C-alpha positions in Angstrom: -65.2 54.5 23.9 -61.2 55.8 24.5 -62.1 58.2 26.9 -58.7 57.3 29.2 -55.7 55.2 29.1 -57.4 52.1 30.7 -59.9 52.2 28.5 -57.9 52.6 25.5 -55.9 49.5 26.7 -59.1 47.6 25.6 -58.5 48.2 22.3 -55.3 47.1 21.7 -53.9 43.7 20.5 -51.6 41.7 22.8 -48.2 41.4 20.6 -45.8 39.1 21.8 -42.0 39.8 21.3 -40.6 37.3 18.6 -38.8 34.6 20.5 -38.6 33.1 23.1 -36.8 34.8 25.8 -35.5 32.7 29.2 -34.8 34.8 32.4 -31.7 33.4 33.4 -30.3 31.6 30.3 -27.4 29.3 30.9 -23.6 30.5 29.3 -22.9 28.2 26.4 -20.9 30.2 24.9 -18.7 27.2 23.2 -22.2 26.8 21.0 -20.8 29.8 19.0 -17.8 27.6 17.5 -18.5 24.0 17.8 -18.6 22.1 13.9 -21.4 20.0 13.3 -20.4 17.9 10.4 -22.8 15.6 8.3 -22.4 12.3 7.8 -23.9 10.0 5.8 -25.7 6.2 7.4 -25.3 5.9 11.1 -21.8 5.7 11.8 -18.7 7.5 11.2 -15.3 5.5 11.0 -12.4 6.3 11.4 -8.3 4.2 10.6 -6.6 4.7 13.4 -2.9 3.4 14.1 -0.9 3.7 17.2 1.7 6.4 17.5 4.5 6.0 15.0 6.8 6.6 17.6 6.1 3.1 19.5 6.3 1.1 16.2 10.3 1.5 16.7 13.1 3.3 18.0 12.4 7.0 16.7 15.9 6.9 15.0 14.5 4.0 12.7 11.2 5.1 11.3 13.2 6.0 8.2 16.3 4.5 6.4 18.8 7.4 5.2 19.6 5.7 1.6 23.1 5.4 0.6 23.9 6.3 -3.2 23.6 3.4 -5.3 21.8 1.1 -2.2 19.6 -1.4 -3.2 18.5 -3.2 0.3 18.0 -2.5 3.6 15.0 -0.7 4.3 13.6 -0.8 7.4 10.3 -2.3 7.1 7.5 -0.1 9.1 4.2 -1.2 8.4 1.7 1.1 10.2 -1.3 -1.3 10.1 -4.5 0.7 11.5 -6.3 -0.4 14.6 -8.9 -3.8 14.4 -11.9 -2.8 14.6 -11.3 0.9 13.4 -13.1 3.5 16.2 -16.5 3.9 15.8 -19.1 6.6 16.2 -22.7 6.0 16.2 -25.6 8.6 16.1 -28.1 8.4 18.8 -30.8 10.6 19.7 -32.2 13.4 22.2 -35.8 14.4 22.1 -38.0 16.7 23.9 -42.2 17.6 24.0 -44.8 19.9 24.0 -48.3 19.8 24.1 -50.6 21.9 22.1 -54.0 22.8 23.1 -56.6 23.2 20.2 -58.8 25.8 21.8 -55.8 28.2 22.6 -54.1 27.9 19.2 -57.7 28.5 17.7 -58.7 31.9 19.7 -55.4 32.9 20.6 -53.3 32.3 17.2 -53.2 35.6 15.9 -51.6 38.2 15.8 -48.7 35.9 18.2 -47.9 32.2 16.7 -48.1 30.6 20.4 -46.9 27.4 18.6 -43.6 28.7 17.3 -43.2 30.1 20.8 -42.9 27.0 22.1 -40.9 25.2 19.6 -38.2 27.5 20.2 -38.0 26.6 23.6 -38.1 22.6 22.4 -35.0 23.2 20.4 -33.2 25.6 23.2 -33.8 22.3 25.7 -32.0 20.1 22.9 -29.2 22.2 22.6 -28.7 22.3 26.2 -28.9 18.7 26.6 -26.4 18.2 23.7 -23.7 20.5 25.3 -24.7 18.7 29.0 -24.0 15.1 27.3 -20.5 16.7 26.2 -19.9 16.2 29.6 -22.5 13.0 30.6 -20.6 9.8 30.7 -22.5 6.9 28.4 -25.2 4.8 30.5 -24.5 1.7 27.8 -28.6 2.2 26.8 -29.7 2.1 23.2 -29.1 5.8 21.7 -26.9 7.1 24.0 -23.5 8.3 22.7 -20.2 8.9 24.2 -19.1 12.0 26.1 -15.5 13.9 25.9 -14.8 12.3 29.3 -15.6 9.0 27.3 -13.3 9.5 24.2 -10.4 10.5 26.2 -7.2 8.6 26.4 -5.6 7.7 29.8 -2.7 9.8 28.7 -4.5 12.2 28.2 -6.3 13.1 31.4 -4.1 14.6 34.0 -6.0 15.3 37.6 -5.7 18.0 39.7 -3.1 18.1 42.6 -5.1 20.9 44.3 -2.7 22.9 44.8 -2.9 26.2 46.8 -3.6 29.2 43.7 -0.7 30.8 44.7 1.6 28.4 43.6 2.8 27.2 40.5 1.3 23.8 40.2 -2.2 25.6 39.1 -0.2 26.8 36.1 1.8 23.7 35.5 -1.4 21.6 35.6 -2.8 24.1 32.8 -0.1 24.2 30.6 0.8 20.3 30.8 -3.3 19.2 30.0 -3.0 21.8 27.0 0.7 19.9 25.7 -1.0 16.5 25.9 -3.0 18.0 22.8 -1.0 16.3 19.8 -3.1 17.2 17.0 -3.1 19.9 14.6 0.7 19.7 15.7 -0.3 20.7 19.5 -2.4 23.2 18.8 -5.7 23.6 20.9 -8.4 25.3 18.7 -10.6 25.7 22.0 -10.7 25.1 26.1 -14.0 24.1 27.2 -14.5 24.8 31.4 -17.8 26.1 33.1 -17.4 29.7 34.5 -16.3 28.7 37.9 -13.6 26.7 36.3 -13.1 30.1 34.2 -12.7 32.3 37.8 -10.2 29.7 38.2 -8.0 30.0 35.9 -8.6 33.8 36.2 -7.5 33.8 39.8 -4.7 31.1 39.2 -3.0 34.1 36.7 -3.3 36.7 38.9 -2.1 34.7 41.9 1.1 34.0 40.6 1.5 37.8 39.2 0.9 36.6 35.7 -1.0 38.5 33.1 -3.7 37.4 31.5 -4.1 36.5 27.3 -6.9 37.5 24.9 -7.5 37.0 21.7 -9.9 38.9 19.6 -13.3 37.4 18.9 -16.2 38.0 17.7 -19.2 38.1 20.0 -22.8 39.7 19.4 -24.0 43.1 20.6 -27.8 44.1 20.1 -27.4 47.2 19.6 -24.2 46.8 17.3 -24.5 43.7 15.5 -21.6 41.5 15.7 -18.1 42.9 17.0 -15.1 41.5 17.8 -13.7 41.7 21.5 -11.3 40.4 24.0 -11.4 36.6 25.0 -9.6 35.4 27.8 -6.9 32.7 26.6 -3.9 30.3 27.1 -1.0 30.2 24.7 -3.3 32.1 22.6 -6.3 29.7 22.3 -9.5 30.9 23.8 -11.4 29.7 26.4 -15.1 29.4 26.6 -17.7 28.5 28.8 -20.4 25.8 29.1 -22.0 26.0 32.2 -23.6 22.2 31.3 -20.3 21.2 32.5 -21.0 19.8 36.0 -19.4 20.9 39.2 -19.3 17.8 41.9 -20.3 19.7 45.5 -18.8 17.6 48.3 -19.7 19.3 51.7 -16.1 17.0 53.3 -14.5 17.7 55.3 -12.6 19.2 53.6 -15.4 20.4 51.2 -14.3 20.3 47.6 -16.2 21.5 44.6 -14.2 19.6 41.6 -15.1 20.0 37.9 -13.2 19.5 34.5 -11.8 21.7 31.5 -11.2 20.3 28.7 -8.7 21.3 25.6 -9.7 20.4 22.1 -9.1 20.9 18.3 -12.5 21.2 17.1 -13.6 20.7 13.8 -13.1 17.7 10.8 -11.0 19.0 7.4 -12.2 16.6 6.2 -10.4 15.8 2.1 -9.0 19.7 2.5 -6.2 17.8 5.1 -5.7 15.7 7.6 -6.5 16.9 10.9 -9.6 14.9 12.3 -10.5 17.1 15.7 -13.4 16.7 18.0 -17.1 17.3 15.9 -20.5 17.2 16.2 -21.9 14.5 14.0 -26.0 14.8 12.4 -27.2 12.9 9.5 -26.3 13.8 6.0 -29.9 15.4 4.8 -29.8 17.1 8.1 -27.0 19.0 8.4 -28.7 22.3 7.7 -31.9 21.7 9.7 -30.5 19.2 12.3 -34.3 18.8 14.1 -37.0 16.6 13.3 -40.5 17.5 14.4 -43.7 15.3 14.8 -47.3 15.7 15.4 -49.2 13.2 17.4 -52.9 13.6 18.9 -53.2 13.2 22.3 -55.3 9.9 23.4 -59.3 10.7 24.3 -59.2 9.4 27.3 -55.5 11.0 28.8 -56.9 14.7 29.0 -60.1 16.1 28.6 -59.1 18.8 26.5 -58.4 18.6 22.5 -53.9 18.2 22.6 -51.5 17.0 20.4 -48.1 16.4 20.9 -45.3 18.0 19.4 -42.4 16.4 19.5 -38.9 17.7 18.6 -36.0 15.2 18.4 -32.9 15.5 17.5 -30.1 12.5 16.1 -26.5 14.0 17.0 -23.8 12.2 18.5 -19.9 13.8 19.2 -16.8 12.0 17.0 -13.0 12.4 17.4 -10.8 11.1 14.8 -7.6 11.4 16.0 -6.9 11.1 20.1 -4.7 13.5 20.1 -7.6 16.3 19.8 -8.6 16.0 23.0 -6.9 16.7 27.1 -9.0 16.9 29.8 -8.0 18.6 33.2 -10.3 17.0 35.8 -10.5 16.8 39.9 -9.8 21.0 39.1 -11.6 22.0 43.1 -13.6 25.4 42.2 -14.7 25.4 45.8 -13.6 28.9 46.5 -15.9 30.1 43.3 -19.1 29.3 44.2 
């Protein structure tokens, strides 16, 4: 029977490599460091106050109390905002179908359902990181994007100056320094690939040296390795190609996108820093996704199928408004 290679292949099993391989995956580098926090109930609220220096002259924030003084202490009551700032869980969902006959005949040695499950989870994660940049429609189950949560004073609109002028660097530094949480130290900068090329060209156009920090990355042959990561003021820049670039043929032609400067994470009981984090129901902290199966109505198909739904109850929360600044209107038309 195995008198030739062609005949021998008829005796072999077709074994599918584990995991679904996407031909041209989107770069979602920010997912490597993005935190998710489990919450109890469907909402999380933060008691915020206005910036303390706005309550009175900064010199009057506390009284210099002389020896033996018994009165004259300045009253500084910082009432929390009413109502508290609240973030409500939304939900993302995707579906695929399984044909009974295919599962019965071709499941061994390959689990077709497991492959489809990997695809479903990847779609949900893609959509979550798209939602960071996608504004809300106000519908039930929707949740705010980063742009929705940003305060007006922390959004800088790029002037679109030439890359060989200091204006580009000034805009990057201005936006960086608008982050005031974590003592003014952003922990992550997020942009798409075209915006990263804009950042690199800005540095090169001014004759400045690019900064790098050590970061952990995966090497298919070496496992986890430490490699240089592009940074601004020591804060690493992560690509999220789900951030939109809005094209306008003009004239003049423009391609506008955003760059996000963020403090990621919530220190919880350990400290006062309340940055940006994904939120999920507490019981789902380790799994995050919910799988459900339902039968396909007989009249809808001539084959026996079931629907498999994967849902992702999730939202994005931000404790302090000082944890986010955005440079918008960045023209990356030259970096297609």
